[in-house]
C-alpha positions in Angstrom: -29.6 29.5 220.1 -27.7 27.9 217.5 -26.0 30.4 215.3 -27.4 29.0 212.0 -25.2 30.9 209.4 -21.9 29.6 211.2 -21.8 26.8 208.7 -20.9 26.3 204.9 -24.4 25.8 204.1 -27.0 27.8 202.6 -29.9 28.8 204.9 -33.3 28.5 203.9 -35.4 32.0 204.2 -38.3 30.8 202.3 -39.6 28.2 200.1 -36.9 27.3 197.6 -35.4 30.5 198.4 -32.1 30.2 200.3 -29.1 32.9 201.5 -25.8 32.1 200.7 -24.1 35.2 201.6 -21.1 35.8 203.9 -20.6 37.5 207.5 -18.0 39.9 208.3 -18.3 40.6 212.2 -14.6 42.2 212.3 -15.5 44.8 210.1 -15.1 48.3 212.1 -15.2 51.1 209.3 -17.4 50.8 205.7 -16.6 53.1 203.1 -14.1 54.7 205.5 -17.2 56.9 207.1 -19.5 54.3 208.5 -18.6 53.1 211.6 -19.5 49.4 212.3 -19.4 48.4 215.6 -21.3 44.8 215.1 -19.6 44.3 211.6 -21.5 43.5 208.5 -23.1 40.8 206.5 -22.9 40.6 202.6 -26.2 39.4 201.5 -26.4 36.9 198.6 -29.6 34.6 197.8 -30.7 31.7 195.5 -34.0 31.0 194.2 -34.8 28.0 192.5 -37.4 27.4 189.9 -38.8 24.6 187.8 -37.1 25.6 185.0 -33.9 27.4 186.4 -31.9 29.1 189.4 -31.1 32.4 189.9 -28.3 34.3 192.0 -29.5 37.6 193.3 -26.0 39.6 194.2 -22.8 38.0 195.3 -20.5 39.1 198.2 -17.3 41.3 198.5 -13.9 39.5 196.5 -12.1 38.1 199.3 -15.6 36.4 201.3 -15.4 34.5 197.8 -14.8 30.9 199.0 -17.6 31.0 201.7 -20.1 32.3 199.1 -19.1 29.3 196.7 -19.1 26.8 199.3 -22.8 27.7 200.2 -23.9 27.9 196.5 -22.8 24.8 195.7 -24.7 23.6 198.6 -28.2 24.4 197.0 -27.6 23.9 193.2 -24.9 23.2 190.4 -23.3 26.0 188.2 -25.0 24.4 184.8 -28.5 25.3 186.7 -27.8 28.6 187.1 -29.9 30.7 184.4 -30.1 34.1 185.8 -27.7 36.2 188.0 -29.1 39.7 189.0 -27.3 42.7 190.6 -29.3 45.1 192.4 -26.2 47.0 193.0 -22.7 46.7 191.4 -20.7 48.1 194.1 -17.9 45.6 194.9 -19.1 44.6 198.1 -22.3 43.3 195.8 -20.3 42.0 193.0 -16.6 40.8 194.2 -17.5 37.4 193.3 -19.6 38.1 190.0 -16.7 37.6 187.6 -15.8 33.9 189.1 -19.5 33.4 189.2 -20.0 34.0 185.4 -16.9 31.7 184.5 -18.3 29.0 186.9 -21.8 29.3 185.6 -21.3 29.6 181.5 -25.4 29.2 181.1 -26.2 32.5 183.4 -27.3 35.7 181.7 -26.8 39.0 183.8 -29.2 41.0 184.5 -28.9 45.0 186.1 -30.4 48.4 186.0 -29.9 50.4 182.8 -27.6 52.9 184.5 -25.4 49.9 185.8 -23.6 49.1 182.3 -20.7 52.1 182.9 -20.4 50.6 186.6 -20.1 47.1 185.0 -17.4 47.8 183.0 -15.0 48.9 185.7 -15.9 45.4 187.2 -15.3 43.1 184.5 -14.2 43.0 180.6 -17.7 43.3 178.7 -16.5 41.1 176.0 -16.4 37.9 178.3 -20.3 38.5 178.8 -21.2 39.3 175.0 -24.7 38.2 174.7 -25.2 37.4 178.3 -26.0 41.3 179.6 -29.4 42.1 179.9 -30.8 45.7 181.5 -33.9 45.7 183.2 -36.2 48.5 183.9 -39.5 48.6 186.2 -42.1 46.3 185.4 -39.7 43.8 183.6 -39.6 40.2 184.9 -38.0 36.9 183.8 -39.3 33.5 184.4 -38.0 30.7 186.3 -40.9 28.4 185.3 -43.1 28.3 188.5 -41.4 31.6 189.8 -41.3 35.1 188.7 -38.8 38.1 189.5 -39.9 41.5 188.8 -37.9 44.6 188.9 -38.0 47.7 190.3 -35.5 50.6 188.8 -34.7 52.5 192.2 -31.6 54.9 191.3 -29.8 56.5 193.9 -30.3 54.3 196.5 -27.9 55.1 197.1 -25.9 54.8 193.6 -27.3 55.6 190.2 -27.5 51.8 189.5 -29.5 50.5 192.5 -32.7 48.4 191.8 -34.8 46.0 193.7 -36.0 42.4 192.8 -39.3 41.1 193.4 -40.3 37.5 193.8 -43.9 37.4 193.2 -44.9 33.8 194.4 -43.5 34.6 197.6 -44.1 38.1 198.0 -40.2 38.2 198.9 -38.4 41.9 198.0 -34.6 41.8 197.4 -34.1 45.4 198.2 -30.2 45.7 197.6 -28.9 48.6 200.0 -32.6 49.5 200.5 -33.4 48.7 204.0 -30.5 47.2 204.9 -28.1 48.0 207.9 -24.4 47.0 208.7 -24.7 44.7 211.6 -23.5 41.1 212.1 -25.6 38.3 213.9 -25.3 35.1 212.7 -28.7 34.4 213.7 -29.5 36.4 210.8 -33.4 36.8 210.9 -34.4 40.2 212.4 -37.0 38.2 214.8 -33.9 36.3 216.3 -30.6 38.7 216.2 -30.1 41.2 218.9 -31.0 44.6 218.5 -30.4 46.5 215.6 -32.4 49.5 215.7 -29.5 52.0 216.0 -27.6 50.4 213.1 -30.8 50.4 211.0 -31.3 54.3 211.6 -27.5 55.0 211.2 -27.1 53.3 208.0 -30.5 55.4 206.8 -28.9 58.6 208.1 -25.5 57.9 206.3 -26.4 56.3 202.9 -30.2 57.0 202.7 -30.7 60.4 204.0 -28.9 62.7 201.3 -31.3 60.9 198.8 -34.3 61.7 200.4 -36.6 62.1 197.2 -35.5 58.9 195.9 -36.3 57.0 199.1 -39.8 58.3 198.5 -40.0 57.2 195.3 -39.0 54.1 195.8 -41.3 53.6 198.8 -43.9 54.5 196.5 -43.1 51.7 194.4 -42.8 48.9 197.3 -45.3 49.8 199.5 -48.3 48.7 197.4 -46.9 45.3 197.0 -47.6 42.4 199.0 -44.7 41.6 201.4 -43.8 38.6 203.5 -40.1 39.0 204.0 -37.7 41.8 202.7 -34.2 40.1 202.3 -31.6 43.2 201.7 -28.0 43.1 200.7 -26.6 44.1 204.2 -28.0 43.4 207.5 -30.9 41.1 209.0 -33.0 39.5 206.8 -36.7 40.9 207.6 -39.0 38.3 208.0 -41.2 39.7 211.2 -43.4 42.8 210.5 -41.5 43.7 207.2 -44.0 46.8 206.9 -42.6 48.2 210.0 -39.3 49.2 208.3 -40.9 50.3 205.5 -42.8 52.4 207.9 -39.9 53.6 209.6 -37.9 54.5 206.3 -41.0 56.7 205.5 -40.9 58.6 209.0 -37.1 59.2 208.7 -37.6 60.5 205.0 -40.7 62.9 206.0 -40.4 66.3 206.7 -40.4 67.0 210.5 -40.4 70.7 210.8 -43.0 72.8 208.8 -45.1 72.5 205.6 -44.1 73.0 202.5 -45.0 76.3 202.2 -43.4 78.1 204.6 -39.6 79.2 203.3 -36.9 79.3 206.2 -33.9 81.0 206.3 -30.9 79.9 208.5 -28.1 82.1 209.4 -25.2 80.3 211.5 -22.2 82.4 212.8 -19.2 82.3 214.9 -17.5 85.3 216.3 -14.2 86.0 218.0 -14.5 89.6 219.2 -18.0 90.3 218.3 -17.5 92.0 214.8 -18.9 88.7 213.1 -22.1 88.4 215.7 -22.8 92.2 214.9 -22.9 91.2 210.9 -24.6 88.1 211.5 -27.5 90.2 213.5 -27.7 92.6 210.5 -28.2 89.6 208.1 -30.7 88.1 210.0 -32.3 91.8 210.5 -32.4 92.0 206.8 -33.9 88.8 206.1 -36.7 89.5 208.2 -37.7 92.2 206.6 -39.2 89.7 203.7 -42.4 88.3 205.5 -43.0 85.2 204.1 -39.6 83.8 205.4 -38.9 82.4 208.8 -35.3 83.3 209.7 -33.4 81.9 212.5 -30.0 82.9 213.9 -27.5 80.6 215.7 -24.2 80.8 217.3 -22.2 77.4 216.6 -19.6 78.3 219.3 -19.1 75.3 221.0 -22.2 73.6 219.4 -22.8 69.9 218.0 -23.3 69.8 214.6 -25.7 66.8 214.7 -28.8 69.1 215.3 -28.1 71.7 212.9 -27.7 69.0 210.3 -31.5 68.2 210.8 -32.3 71.6 210.8 -30.5 72.5 207.6 -31.8 69.6 206.0 -35.5 71.2 205.9 -34.4 74.8 205.5 -33.9 76.7 201.9 -31.4 79.0 202.7 -28.1 79.2 204.4 -25.9 81.9 205.4 -22.5 81.5 207.2 -20.5 83.8 209.0 -17.0 83.4 210.0 -13.9 85.6 211.0 -10.6 85.2 208.8 -7.9 83.5 211.1 -4.9 82.5 209.7 -6.2 83.1 206.3 -9.0 80.6 206.4 -12.6 80.4 207.9 -12.6 78.9 211.5 -12.8 75.4 212.2 -16.5 75.2 213.8 -17.8 76.7 210.2 -16.0 74.0 208.5 -17.0 71.0 210.9 -21.0 71.9 210.0 -20.1 72.5 206.2 -18.6 68.9 206.0 -21.2 67.6 208.0 -23.8 68.6 205.1 -22.8 65.5 202.9 -25.2 63.1 204.8 -28.2 65.3 203.7 -29.3 66.8 199.9 -28.7 70.7 200.1 -28.6 70.9 196.2 -30.4 73.7 195.0 -30.6 75.6 198.1 -29.6 79.0 198.5 -26.5 79.9 200.2 -24.0 83.1 201.1 -21.3 84.1 203.2 -19.9 87.0 205.5 -17.6 87.6 208.1 -14.8 90.0 209.4 -11.3 90.3 209.0 -7.9 91.7 210.3 -5.7 91.3 207.2 -6.8 89.3 204.3 -10.4 87.9 204.5 -10.2 84.8 202.8 -13.1 82.9 204.9 -15.6 84.8 202.9 -14.5 83.7 199.2 -13.7 80.1 200.6 -17.2 79.7 202.5 -18.6 80.8 199.0 -16.7 78.2 197.1 -17.5 75.4 199.4 -21.4 76.2 199.1 -21.0 75.9 195.3 -19.2 72.6 195.5 -22.2 71.3 197.7 -24.3 72.7 194.6 -26.0 75.3 196.3 -27.1 78.5 194.5 -25.1 81.5 195.8 -26.7 84.4 194.0 -25.8 87.3 196.2 -22.2 88.5 196.8 -20.7 88.1 200.3 -20.0 90.7 202.9 -16.6 91.2 204.5 -15.6 93.8 207.1 -12.2 94.6 208.4 -12.2 94.8 212.2 -15.5 96.2 213.4 -18.1 96.6 210.7 -18.9 100.1 210.2 -22.4 101.6 209.5 -22.3 101.1 205.7 -21.1 97.5 206.2 -23.7 96.6 208.4 -26.2 98.0 205.7 -24.5 96.0 203.2 -25.2 92.6 205.5 -28.8 93.8 205.8 -29.0 93.8 202.3 -27.2 90.6 202.2 -30.3 88.9 204.2 -32.8 90.8 202.2 -31.8 90.0 198.9 -31.2 86.1 199.9 -34.7 86.0 201.3 -36.0 87.6 198.0 -34.5 85.3 196.1 -35.7 82.5 198.3 -39.5 83.8 197.1 -38.6 84.9 193.9 -39.1 88.5 194.1 -35.3 89.3 194.0 -34.5 92.2 191.2 -32.6 91.0 188.2 -28.5 91.6 188.7 -26.4 94.1 186.5 -23.4 92.3 185.9 -20.3 94.6 185.0 -18.2 92.8 182.3 -15.2 94.6 183.4 -15.2 93.1 186.8 -15.3 90.3 185.8 -12.3 90.6 184.3 
């Protein structure tokens, strides 16, 4: 099959709608954290109407030459009346300054949250009178074509939006419903198998914003859809609703009903002391009937399955011994993996044994706070083998965290002198 995008010409994806993006098959890491074994694409689109032309997104700056070649194959610059940026990140806006210079009649449309980002890309004084913020329900007319906007923030930046071409039932979805997968055949019914790339992209880009994914799906699912044109990866023209359904499934709850409160205790123990503390913490939490408690020894374990559990859990308690003035590596590995899920507002706590200085507990507590968890109960430290009194403190740590979880914790009296 001929790779249709291996040309400097635009590619028609619908009547008078064209792909004018760029291929980057050599890309192997995106934004440092994403592996891209199949490269990526920077998808830009042109919509021709009877009274004007709209450009939807641009490309990464070092692919500008290819972008302008394809753009020039379907329109003149003086025909461009509108430029839409569904997302202002540099891989979508790299060619924007030059495009606005070449298309002096074009007005730039972006979400209300995008103005601050725009100032970092281009001098706003150069676009005076040409910038328009749009929100859900706003429309622009191209004569016989109409573009409607949907504000979909945090998919995956505050400024993201989707643009819908009403006459063709075509959604320009931005990063939403995209993936890093480069195949010059372009369309999902012609390219290779990209299911892994689609799910991987969701897991690393969209998963932390699951609530916002639900909100966007609520906006998009009622629309008639013949084609979804994302900012990265294949154009979804065969069964486009399957991809909405996949997002709905990926972002759904997989463990239990919302009425169940769950508390997870993770620990690693060098000589058994932290293990005994962990068992006491779990025992204390189990005294609260409305809370389901699980205890996990993470020594030698993969972090991936735990991340799935954590995403659904309501409270997380971590136990680590202090070794060389630090918490141990498996605990840090698990904590660092939490950047791919939304843990904001969950409850957190820490405990652990130590021989000399005991830094692990406050270090873990600090990390939990930086991840936006609430840490309402002070951690517990035990020198070497925990005493009966220290194990009682551990049981109280678990019990008090569980009580906070169900809204039955007693208000704390703060000793101001201790804060000094």
